[in-house]
N, C-alpha and C positions, 0 to 999 in steps of 0.2 A: 893262365887260369882264366877260364870262362867266365864274363862279367855278369852271364845267365845262370851261374850255377847256383844251387841252393844247398846248404848245408846242415846237418843235424845239431842239435846241442852238443851231445857227444863229441863230435866231431871237432864244433868249434872249443870247447873245453880242452882238449886235446891239443890243439894248434896252438892256443892262448896260454895254457896252463893255470887258466881259472877253475875253481870248482862248478859244476852246474848250478850249485847255491847261489854261488857268487852272481852269476850270469843274471839267474830270475832277479835277484835282489836289485842289481842294479837296472835291469829293465823295468821291473816294477815301481821301485821307488824313485829312480832318477832318471827314468827313460834314457836311457843312456843310447839304446839300440832298440829299435820297434820290427821284431822279425815278422813275417807272413806267417800262416798256417798252412797244414796241408789239409785234405778232405778229412783226415782224423783227427784233426786238430793238435797235431804235432807241429811244435816252433820250427819254421826253417830261416835260414840266416843267408842273407847274401854276402857277395865277395865284399861288400863295403861294409858290411855289419862284422865281417872277419877283422877286415884290416882295422877300424876302429877299435873293435875290442881289444887287439894286440896291443895299440897306443894306448889305451887306458890302461891295460895290464902293466904295461913297463911304465908309465906316469906314477901312476899307484904304488906299484915297489919302489918308487924311486923315495917316497913319503909325501906324494899328493893326497889330498881325502877325495874320494869320488863324489862326493857332495859337492867340491868345487871346480870339477872338471868336465863332468857326464854332461853339460850344457856346452861346452865349447865346441868349436864347428871342426870340420875334419884338419882345414888350414890351421888351426890355433893350435889342436892336437899334433899336429906335426913339427909344427916348431917348437911347442913345450918337449916333444919327445929329442928332438937336435940338441936343445937346451940341456936336457936330462943326461945325454948322451956325452955330451961335452964336459959335464962337470965330474970330474974324477973324486972329488970330495963330498961326500953323503953328509946332508945336510944335518946339522945338530940341533934340537930345537931347546928349548929354555928347560932346565931340569925343575919338575915340580913336586909339591910335596906330595903328590900320588906316588912319584916315583919310587919314594920310600919303601910302597907296598910291591914287591914284584908278581903281585897275584893281580893287580888291578887292571882294569879292561885299558886304562888310559897306557899302559904299558903294550900293548898288542897293536899290531899293525893292522890286524883286521880277524875276523871270524876263525881264518884258518890257523892265525897264530893260536887263538883261544884253544882251538879244537886241539892241535899238539901239544898243548901246555898240559889240557886234561888228559891226553894219552900217556902222557908222561907221569902225572900224579896217578893213574889208574896202574900203569907199570909198576911204581914205586909203593903201591897201594895205600896210598896217603890221601885216607877221608878228608881231613880236614883241610889240605889245600884244594882238593876236588871241590868241595863245597864252597869254599872261597872264591875261586875261579867262577864257579857260575853264578853265585849271587853277584859277584862284581859285574859280569857281563850282560844279567837282568837289569841293573841298575843303569848301565850305558847304552845299553839298547833297547831293552823294553822287554816284556815277557813273549809276546808273539814272535818278535826278531831272535831272541833267544833260542825259541822252539824250533824255529825254520832254519836258523845260521848255522846253530852251534850244536843243538842235542840232536835234531834227527841226522845231520850228517855224521855225528859222532858214534852213535848206536850202530849206524850202517857202517862205519869203518871198524867197530868192534866186531860185528858180525861176520865183515867179510876174513879180518885176523882170524878170528876161531874157525871158521873154517879152512883156512890155510895150514892153522899150527895148531894144533890138539892140545901141547903144551901150553898155550896159555889158556885153558880152560878156567884156572884159579883166578885170573887177572878180570877174566871176561865175567866169572861167577861175582865176584868182588863188585865192578862195575856195574853189574845189574842189580845187586844188592844196595848200593848207595845211591843209586839214580833212581830207584823204584821209591824208596824214603824220601830223596828228596822232591820228586814228581808228587808224591804220594801228601807228603806237606801241603804244597802249593793247591794241588788239588781239592783240599778242605779249606783252603783260605779262598781260593776263586769261586763262591758260589754263583749257582747257574741262576742265570736271568729269570723272569718270569713271562717275560713276551716272547723271546725268540722260539724259532723254530725247533723242533726236536731232532737229536740226533742221538739212535742207539748205538752204542759202541761194545764190541768184544771179539773175543778171539774163539776160534772153531775148536771142533773137539780134538785133543792130542796135542792142544798149542797152550802151554803154560807160562811163555814167556809173554809179560804182560808191559813191560815198560814202553814198547812201541804204542798201545792201544789207550795208557794214561797219558801219554803225549799226544794223541789224536785227540782225548777229551777236553784236556788243557786246551789244545789250539781252537778245539769248536769252540770252547768256552769265551777265549780270547777274542773270537768273531762275531760274537753276540748269539750264537747259538747255545739253547738247553742241552749239553750233552748229558746223556746218562749212560755212564760205562757200568755193564753188567757184569763185568768181571772175568777171567779166563776160562779155556777150556768149556766152553757151552754147546751142548747138541744143537743139530738144527730144531729140532722139537721146539726146544726150550726159546730159542730165536725168534722163532714163528708165533708162539705164545704171549712171549714179551711184545713183540711189534703188535698183535693183535690187540692188546689190554693197553698200548702207551700213543697207539697211533702216530708212528712217527714219521718227519718229513724224509727221512733218510735213514740207512741202516750203514755203517762204518765196519767192514769185518778185517782185522789186521792179523796177516800172515808173518810171523817171525820166525818158525823154524823151518830147515829143509824136512820132508817126510818123504821114503822110497814107496811106501803105499799109495792107494788113490783114497784115502779117507778124505782129504780135505777137499778135492775136487767134486766127492760124491757127498759132502757136507755143502760146499757151495749150491750144487743141483737144486738140492731139496730147498735149502732157505731160498732160493729164487722162486721154485715151483710154489713154495707156500706164502712169499708177499710179494707177490706178480707186480699190482700196482705202486711199491713202495720203491725210489731208487736205491740201489746196493752200490756203495763205493767197496772197493777192496784193494788194499793196498798192504804196506810193511814190507822189511827187507828181504823177506823170502817169498813173494808173491810174485814175482818176474814170469817163474813158471808156468805160471796159472793165466797169464794176459791172455792169450787166445781163449780159455775156456770162458773167463770173465767177459769177454766180450761175446763170444758164443750166447751164454744165457742172458745177455742184455745187462747186463753190469757195467760199471764204468770202473777202469782199474786206474788208480793213481800210484805216483812214480815215487813219492816224497810229499813231506806236509804243504810245499809250494803249490805244488798239480791239485794236491786236496783244497787248496783253500780255493783254487779256481773253480774247482767243482762245487763248492758250496754256495761262494758269490753268485754262478750262473745257476744253481737251485733258488737263492734269496731273489734274484732277478724275476724269474719265471712266476715265482709264489706273488711276487707284488703286481703284477701283469693283471 
């Protein structure tokens, strides 16, 4: 392997077995690696970054906390990996009172375990179990981390499953209903700030799935923005009018449903023409097919909530200059 090679996040995720969400969290919260950036602002990982993440993945899978090992040198990680490999018996942690609750986040080895448990609850159509899992995850991780590391990838996974297997429509419908209810409750609890920048959020014409949009609203609020969710299925003219009336610092359009026609593309072009001077952030788990169009019209395509957070922080920093 050429030491000068650079790798995309997708490649690194495939090679390490980590989710892209975990890699971003490890990078942002713990500075486990510090990738460079491409001219289009995509992360680029070096051979050293890849090797380091492989070691960290192995060590954390053996039970070590990422917070404890992220700052270790490469040599120290290598030594710890050898120790992990030589240990045939998995370490047993002392039993805690929290272990009596099978749904508590103390019982999870990480967000991926929580996501899998949530998927199991959805397949069982067990609303109480799903609600308890998410509440315990929030208690352990905090609201922002819950949104970024659990709910966002969970919704993306459910969407991918639905696209592959139409027989799971009932489970996905159940999941959307429960998640919409839980998020709406948090939506009312998390009052918008009065001094933050305003972020308008909606879904375009023909897009009725709103869980992703509500998620975006909560995430914006958790970062100190005054989010204003306008509801789903909003025509371009209405979005432009709302922007003229409220003068937002940014508009976020969430695309959650795949469409065979050009409706979404036409609406995006209309919105951009009507709000030329307002940053347009477009994302959602069905938005990747519009990535080139979004760039062509001067918008910014976000791949997930973590990426959206970077865009919002960038806008904040520009506003403060």
